[in-house]
C-alpha positions in Angstrom: 47.1 -8.3 7.7 45.9 -10.4 4.9 46.6 -13.7 3.6 48.9 -12.5 1.4 50.4 -10.3 3.4 49.6 -7.2 2.4 48.1 -4.6 4.8 44.4 -3.4 4.3 44.3 0.3 5.1 41.6 2.0 7.0 40.3 4.2 4.3 40.3 0.9 2.2 38.1 -0.6 4.4 36.2 2.4 4.7 35.5 2.8 1.0 34.3 -1.0 0.9 31.8 -0.4 3.6 30.6 2.5 2.2 30.4 0.7 -1.1 28.4 -2.1 0.5 25.8 -0.1 1.9 25.2 2.0 -1.0 24.8 -1.8 -2.9 22.4 -2.8 -0.5 20.2 0.4 -0.3 19.8 0.0 -4.4 19.1 -3.5 -3.4 16.2 -2.6 -0.8 14.8 0.4 -3.2 14.4 -2.3 -6.0 12.4 -4.6 -3.9 10.4 -1.4 -2.6 9.8 -0.6 -6.1 9.0 -3.8 -6.9 6.2 -4.0 -4.4 4.9 -0.4 -5.4 4.3 -1.4 -9.3 3.0 -4.8 -8.3 0.1 -3.5 -6.5 -0.6 -0.7 -9.5 0.5 -3.0 -12.6 -2.5 -5.5 -11.3 -5.3 -3.1 -11.9 -4.8 -2.1 -15.6 -4.4 -6.0 -16.6 -7.9 -6.8 -14.4 -10.2 -6.7 -17.4 -7.8 -8.8 -19.4 -7.7 -11.5 -16.9 -11.2 -11.5 -16.4 -11.6 -12.0 -20.4 -8.7 -14.5 -20.5 -9.1 -16.5 -17.1 -12.9 -16.3 -17.2 -12.7 -14.8 -13.6 -16.2 -13.8 -12.0 -16.7 -10.5 -10.4 -16.2 -11.4 -7.0 -13.1 -13.0 -8.4 -11.3 -10.2 -9.8 -12.1 -8.3 -6.5 -10.0 -10.8 -4.7 -7.0 -10.9 -7.0 -6.7 -7.1 -5.4 -8.1 -7.3 -2.3 -6.4 -10.4 -1.2 -3.0 -9.1 -1.8 -3.9 -5.6 0.5 -5.5 -7.9 3.1 -2.7 -10.5 3.5 -0.1 -7.4 3.3 -2.0 -5.8 6.1 -2.5 -8.7 8.4 1.4 -9.5 8.3 3.0 -5.8 8.2 3.6 -5.6 11.8 4.6 -9.0 12.4 6.9 -9.1 9.7 8.5 -6.0 11.3 8.8 -7.7 14.3 10.3 -10.8 12.8 12.9 -8.7 11.2 13.7 -7.3 15.0 13.9 -10.6 16.4 15.5 -13.1 13.8 17.6 -10.5 11.7 16.4 -8.1 9.1 18.3 -9.1 6.2 17.3 -12.7 7.2 13.6 -11.7 6.7 14.4 -9.6 3.9 15.6 -12.6 1.8 12.6 -14.7 3.1 10.5 -12.2 1.7 11.7 -11.5 -1.8 12.4 -15.2 -2.1 8.6 -15.8 -1.2 7.5 -12.8 -3.2 9.2 -14.0 -6.3 7.9 -17.4 -5.9 4.6 -16.1 -5.6 4.8 -13.9 -8.6 5.8 -17.3 -10.6 2.3 -19.0 -9.6 0.5 -15.9 -10.4 2.4 -15.8 -13.8 1.3 -19.7 -14.1 -2.0 -19.8 -12.8 -4.2 -22.4 -14.1 -7.7 -20.9 -12.9 -8.8 -17.8 -11.4 -8.9 -19.6 -8.0 -5.0 -20.5 -8.1 -4.6 -16.9 -8.9 -6.4 -15.4 -5.9 -4.6 -18.0 -3.6 -1.0 -16.8 -5.3 -1.8 -13.3 -4.8 -2.7 -13.8 -1.4 0.7 -15.6 -0.3 2.1 -12.4 -2.6 1.0 -10.2 -0.4 2.0 -12.4 2.8 5.5 -12.1 1.6 5.4 -8.7 0.5 4.6 -8.0 4.5 7.6 -9.9 5.4 10.1 -7.8 2.9 8.7 -4.1 2.8 9.0 -3.4 6.8 12.6 -4.5 6.3 13.2 -1.9 3.8 13.2 1.0 6.5 14.7 -0.9 9.1 17.6 -1.9 6.8 18.2 1.8 6.2 17.7 2.9 9.5 20.4 0.4 10.4 22.9 0.7 7.9 23.1 4.7 7.7 23.8 7.1 10.4 21.3 9.9 11.3 22.8 12.5 9.0 22.8 10.6 5.3 19.1 9.3 6.2 17.4 12.4 5.0 19.3 12.1 1.5 18.3 8.4 1.6 14.7 9.0 2.4 14.2 11.8 -0.5 15.6 8.8 -2.8 12.9 6.4 -1.6 10.4 9.4 -2.1 11.4 9.5 -5.6 11.2 5.8 -5.9 7.7 6.0 -4.6 6.8 8.5 -7.3 8.4 6.5 -10.1 6.4 3.5 -8.8 2.9 5.6 -8.9 3.7 6.5 -12.6 5.4 3.6 -14.0 3.5 0.7 -12.5 -0.1 1.5 -14.9 2.1 2.2 -17.8 4.6 -0.8 -17.8 1.0 -3.1 -17.1 -0.4 -1.6 -20.0 2.6 -2.1 -22.5 3.0 -5.9 -21.2 -0.6 -6.7 -21.4 -1.0 -5.1 -24.8 2.0 -6.6 -26.1 0.9 -10.1 -25.3 4.4 -11.5 -25.1 4.8 -15.2 -26.4 1.1 -15.1 -26.2 0.6 -15.3 -22.7 -1.7 -12.3 -22.4 -1.6 -10.8 -18.9 0.7 -13.3 -17.2 4.3 -11.1 -17.9 2.8 -8.6 -15.3 3.7 -11.2 -12.9 6.4 -13.2 -14.3 8.8 -9.7 -14.8 9.2 -9.9 -11.2 11.0 -13.1 -11.8 14.6 -12.0 -12.7 14.1 -9.1 -10.7 13.5 -11.0 -7.8 16.3 -13.3 -8.0 19.0 -11.0 -8.8 18.0 -9.0 -5.5 18.3 -12.1 -3.4 21.4 -13.0 -4.8 23.0 -9.4 -4.5 21.2 -9.0 -0.9 22.6 -12.1 0.6 26.1 -10.8 -0.4 25.8 -7.0 0.2 23.0 -6.7 3.1 24.7 -6.4 6.6 22.5 -8.3 9.3 20.8 -6.1 12.2 18.8 -7.0 14.8 16.8 -4.9 17.3 18.3 -5.1 20.9 15.0 -5.3 22.9 12.5 -6.4 20.1 8.8 -6.9 21.1 7.6 -10.1 21.1 4.9 -11.6 18.4 1.1 -11.2 18.7 -0.2 -14.2 16.5 -3.4 -14.0 18.4 -3.8 -10.8 17.6 -3.1 -11.4 14.1 -5.5 -14.1 13.5 -8.2 -11.9 15.0 -7.9 -9.0 12.8 -7.5 -11.6 9.6 -10.7 -13.4 10.8 -12.5 -10.0 11.4 -11.8 -8.7 7.8 -12.5 -12.0 6.2 -15.9 -12.1 7.9 -16.7 -8.6 6.6 -15.0 -8.7 3.5 -16.1 -12.0 2.4 -20.2 -11.2 2.6 -19.4 -7.8 0.9 -17.5 -9.4 -2.5 -20.0 -12.9 -2.8 -23.6 -11.3 -1.3 -24.4 -10.0 -4.8 -23.7 -12.9 -6.7 -25.4 -15.2 -4.0 -28.6 -12.8 -3.7 -27.3 -11.4 -0.3 -28.2 -14.5 1.7 -28.7 -14.4 5.6 -25.5 -15.9 6.6 -23.7 -12.9 4.9 -25.2 -10.6 7.2 -25.1 -12.9 10.2 -20.8 -12.8 9.6 -20.4 -9.4 8.8 -22.4 -9.2 12.2 -19.9 -11.3 14.0 -17.1 -9.0 12.5 -18.0 -6.6 15.1 -17.9 -9.3 18.0 -14.1 -10.3 16.8 -13.0 -6.9 16.5 -14.6 -6.6 20.5 -12.7 -9.5 21.1 -9.6 -8.5 19.8 -9.9 -4.9 21.5 -10.1 -7.0 25.2 -7.5 -9.5 24.1 -4.8 -6.2 23.0 -5.6 -4.8 26.5 -4.6 -8.0 28.4 -1.9 -8.6 25.8 -0.4 -5.1 26.8 -0.5 -5.5 30.6 1.1 -9.0 30.5 4.0 -8.2 28.3 3.9 -4.6 26.5 3.8 -6.5 23.0 0.4 -6.2 21.7 -0.3 -6.2 17.6 -2.0 -2.7 18.5 -0.8 0.0 20.9 -4.5 0.8 22.4 -3.1 3.7 24.4 -2.4 5.7 21.4 -5.9 6.4 20.8 -5.9 8.3 23.9 -4.2 11.0 21.7 -7.2 12.4 19.9 -5.1 13.6 16.6 -4.0 10.0 16.6 -7.5 8.3 16.5 -8.5 11.0 14.0 -5.8 10.6 12.0 -6.3 6.5 11.9 -9.7 7.2 10.7 -8.3 9.4 8.1 -6.1 6.8 6.8 -8.8 4.0 7.1 -11.4 6.2 5.3 -8.9 7.2 2.6 -8.0 3.8 1.7 -11.4 2.9 1.2 -12.0 5.5 -1.2 -8.5 4.5 -3.3 -9.7 0.9 -3.3 -13.2 1.6 -4.6 -11.9 4.4 -7.1 -8.7 2.5 -8.8 -10.5 -0.7 -9.7 -14.0 1.1 -11.1 -12.0 3.3 -13.0 -9.9 0.6 -14.9 -13.4 -1.5 -15.5 -14.9 1.9 -16.8 -12.0 2.7 -19.0 -11.6 -0.9 -20.4 -15.3 -2.4 -20.3 -17.1 0.6 -20.0 -15.6 2.5 -22.9 -13.8 -0.4 -24.8 -10.6 1.1 -24.2 -7.1 -1.0 -24.6 -4.9 -1.4 -21.8 -2.3 1.3 -23.3 -4.5 3.8 -24.0 -6.3 3.3 -20.6 -2.7 3.7 -18.7 -1.8 6.4 -20.7 -4.9 8.1 -19.6 -3.5 8.1 -16.4 -0.4 9.8 -16.8 -1.7 13.2 -16.0 -3.1 12.2 -12.8 0.3 10.3 -11.3 2.3 13.3 -12.5 0.2 15.7 -10.7 0.1 13.4 -7.4 3.7 13.6 -7.8 4.6 17.4 -8.1 1.9 18.5 -5.6 3.1 16.1 -3.0 6.5 17.7 -3.0 5.1 21.0 -2.8 2.8 20.1 -0.3 5.9 18.9 2.4 8.2 21.4 1.2 6.5 24.8 1.1 2.7 24.7 1.5 2.4 22.3 5.1 5.2 24.4 7.2 3.3 27.8 6.1 -0.5 26.3 6.1 -0.5 23.5 8.3 -3.7 21.4 8.3 -5.4 23.6 5.8 -3.4 22.3 3.2 -4.6 18.8 4.0 -8.2 19.8 4.1 -7.8 21.3 0.8 -6.5 18.5 -0.9 -9.6 16.5 0.5 -11.8 19.2 -1.2 -9.9 19.2 -4.4 -10.2 15.6 -4.4 -13.7 15.8 -3.9 -14.2 18.5 -6.5 -12.1 16.3 -9.0 -14.1 13.4 -8.6 -17.8 15.4 -9.1 -16.1 17.1 -12.3 -15.7 13.4 -13.6 -19.0 12.4 -12.9 -20.2 15.4 -14.6 -18.1 14.7 -17.6 -18.8 10.8 -17.8 -22.7 11.6 -17.8 -22.5 14.4 -20.8 -19.7 12.8 -23.1 -20.7 9.0 -22.8 -18.8 6.5 -24.8 -17.7 9.6 -26.9 -15.3 11.1 -24.0 -11.9 11.1 -25.1 -8.6 10.7 -22.9 -8.0 14.6 -22.9 -11.6 15.7 -21.6 -10.5 13.2 -18.8 -7.0 15.2 -18.3 -8.8 18.4 -16.2 -10.5 16.1 -13.6 -7.8 13.6 -13.1 -5.6 16.6 -12.5 -7.7 18.2 -10.0 -7.7 14.8 -8.2 -4.0 14.0 -8.7 -3.3 17.7 -7.1 -5.9 17.2 -4.2 -4.5 13.2 -3.4 -0.8 14.8 -3.5 -1.5 17.4 -1.1 -2.7 14.7 1.1 -0.6 11.8 0.8 2.8 13.3 1.8 2.2 15.1 4.8 -0.9 13.0 6.3 1.5 10.5 8.2 3.5 13.6 9.9 0.3 15.3 10.9 -1.2 11.9 12.7 1.9 11.1 14.3 3.0 14.8 15.4 1.4 14.5 19.1 2.4 10.9 19.2 4.9 10.2 22.0 8.4 9.3 20.4 8.6 6.1 22.4 5.4 4.9 20.6 6.2 6.5 17.0 7.4 3.0 15.4 4.1 1.4 16.7 1.9 4.2 15.7 3.5 4.2 11.7 3.0 0.8 11.7 -0.5 1.1 12.6 -1.1 3.9 9.7 0.4 1.6 7.2 -1.7 -1.4 8.3 -5.2 0.7 8.6 -4.5 2.0 5.0 -4.1 -1.3 3.7 -6.9 -2.5 5.7 -9.0 0.3 4.1 -8.2 -0.7 0.7 -9.0 -4.3 1.1 -12.5 -2.9 2.3 -12.8 -0.5 -0.5 -12.2 -3.3 -3.2 -15.0 -5.3 -1.0 -17.8 -2.5 -1.1 -17.0 -2.3 -5.1 -19.5 -5.2 -5.4 -22.2 -2.9 -3.5 -21.5 0.5 -5.0 -20.3 -0.5 -8.7 -21.2 -4.2 -9.5 -24.5 -3.8 -7.3 -25.8 -0.8 -10.1 -24.9 -3.3 -13.2 -27.7 -6.0 -14.2 -26.6 -9.8 -14.3 -28.0 -10.1 -18.2 -26.6 -7.4 -20.4 -26.8 -7.5 -24.2 -22.9 -6.4 -25.9 -25.1 -2.8 -26.4 -25.9 -2.6 -22.6 -22.7 -3.1 -21.5 -21.0 0.4 -21.9 -23.8 2.6 -20.6 -24.4 0.0 -17.8 -20.9 0.3 -16.3 -20.7 4.1 -17.3 -23.7 4.8 -15.2 -22.1 2.5 -12.4 -19.1 4.4 -12.4 -21.0 7.5 -12.0 -22.5 6.2 -8.8 -19.3 4.5 -7.5 -17.7 8.1 -7.9 -20.8 9.9 -5.8 -19.9 7.4 -3.0 -16.3 8.2 -3.3 -17.2 12.0 -3.2 -19.3 11.6 -0.1 -16.1 9.8 1.9 -14.0 12.5 0.5 -16.2 14.9 2.3 -16.1 12.7 5.7 -12.4 13.0 5.5 -12.5 16.8 5.1 -14.5 16.5 8.4 -12.5 14.6 10.2 -9.1 16.5 9.6 -10.4 18.9 11.5 -9.1 17.3 14.7 -5.9 16.8 13.4 -3.4 19.6 14.8 -3.5 22.8 13.1 0.5 22.6 12.9 2.0 19.3 12.8 4.4 19.3 15.9 8.3 18.7 15.7 8.9 16.9 19.0 8.4 13.6 17.6 12.3 13.6 16.6 12.8 11.1 14.1 9.2 9.9 13.7 9.4 9.7 9.7 12.5 7.9 10.0 11.5 5.3 12.2 11.1 1.8 10.4 7.7 1.8 9.5 6.3 -1.8 11.4 7.8 -2.0 14.4 8.0 0.1 18.1 11.4 1.2 19.4 12.5 2.3 22.7 13.9 5.8 22.7 17.6 5.8 21.6 20.1 8.5 21.1 22.4 9.2 18.5 25.4 8.0 20.1 24.0 4.3 20.6 23.4 2.5 17.8 20.1 0.2 17.9 22.5 -2.9 17.4 25.9 -4.0 16.4 25.2 -4.8 12.7 27.6 -8.4 11.9 29.1 -7.7 8.3 28.2 -10.7 6.2 29.6 -12.0 3.0 
C-alpha cells in the first residue's frame, strides 16, 4: 500500500525496476563513452596544445602517457574498491573526480598543470571504468547480458570513430577563443548530468567476498613504470644523463621486488594485485606479452601519426581528423567480422593474419610517405590506413577471449583485469618511447623549411619500429590456443577488473539495494 492508500501491483513495480536498470545502463554507457572519447580526442589536439601552451616535446608525451599510466596503475584497485565499498558509490566518486579533473585540464594555466590534471583524470577513470561492467553484471540477468554487451561494443566503436572527429571540430572551431580547451570542458555538462542521474537510478551492489586491496603492489608498479618512463621522455632533452640509465636499471629491481612481494601476498591472504599463478598457463603468459607489446605499438603510432599530419604536413586538425575516418571504420567492420564469422572458423590464424596485415599497412604507409613527401593527399593515405584498420580489427575484438580461453574460471576476473592493465601500461611505455624512435630523429634547431622533411623522416623511422613490433606480435601469437576454448564460462562477462569466486546463475553475487 502507498501512503495514499492505493495499491502498487507487482507488474507496476517490475516495470519501474526494469525502467530503472535501463536508465542505469544508459548512464554507465555514457561514462564509458566519455572515457573512450577522452583518450582519442586529446591526440588530435596535441599540436594545438603544444603551440598554444608552449609545451615541450616531453610534456606533450606526458599529457597522454600520464593519463595511461594513472589509469593502468589504478584499474585493478578501482575494481576492488567497488567490490568492497559499493559499485555505485565508486562510480559516482570516479565520474565526479573525472569531471573535476576535466575542468582543471580545460582551465590549465601552464603545461605542468595540464600534465598533473591529466594524471588525476586517469586516476579517476580507473575508479569509474571498472564499475561499468560490474554494474551491468549486477543489474542484468545472465540471459540479457549478451544484448547489453553488444550495445557496449557499439559504444566502443562509436567512441573510436567520433573521438578524433569531435576533437578536430572543437579545436578547429576555437569556441570563445579557447583554442584546444573545449575538448576537456565538453566533459563538464555530461559528467554533471551523469552524476546526478547515476545517484538516482543506479542500484548499489557489492561483492559478497571481495578481495583486499594491495596498495603496496600498486605503489611498486607505479614506481617501476615511472623509473622507466621518466628517463625515456626526458633523456633526449637532457642529453641522456647517467642518472637516467641508473633509473631504468633500477626499474628492473623494483619489478623483481614486486614479483617477490606478490608471491608473499598471495600466500598470506590470497589478494595479490597480480595473480602470478596465471603465468603458469603458457597461452595466458604469451597473451599478456602480446597485449603489452600491442599497447606499445599503438602508443607510438597514434602520437607520431598526429604530429606527422599536423606539424610535418601542416594540416589542420579537421583535415587530420577526417583522414583517420577510413581507419576507424575499417577497425569497426573487421572487429565485428572477426568475432562473429572468422575466429569460430579459423581460430588463431585470424589474429596472426591481423598482425601481418597491420605490418603490411604500416610498411605501405612508410613507402607512400617517402614517395609523395609533403605533397601526399588524404585519399592517398586511405589504402594503408584501411589495411592497418582491418588488421587491427582482426586482433582487438577476439584477443581477450583467446588469452582467457585456457585460464581457470575462478581466475577469469583477475586475468581480464590484468589484460586491461598491461595494455594501458604498454600504451604508456609506447608513448615514452616516442622520444627515442621519433623525436630522437629530429634535430634541435630546425628552420621552418626543415620542419616538414624532418618530421616526415622521423615518422617513417618510427613506423619501421612499429612494423618490427607487429612482427614480434605475430610470433608471440603462435603460443595462443589454435581455437579459443569455450570452457571458461562467462569470461567475457566478468567485470573486467576484479576477481570473482565461482558462482552459479541461481546464486546472485549480491543482493542489490534499491536506491533513490
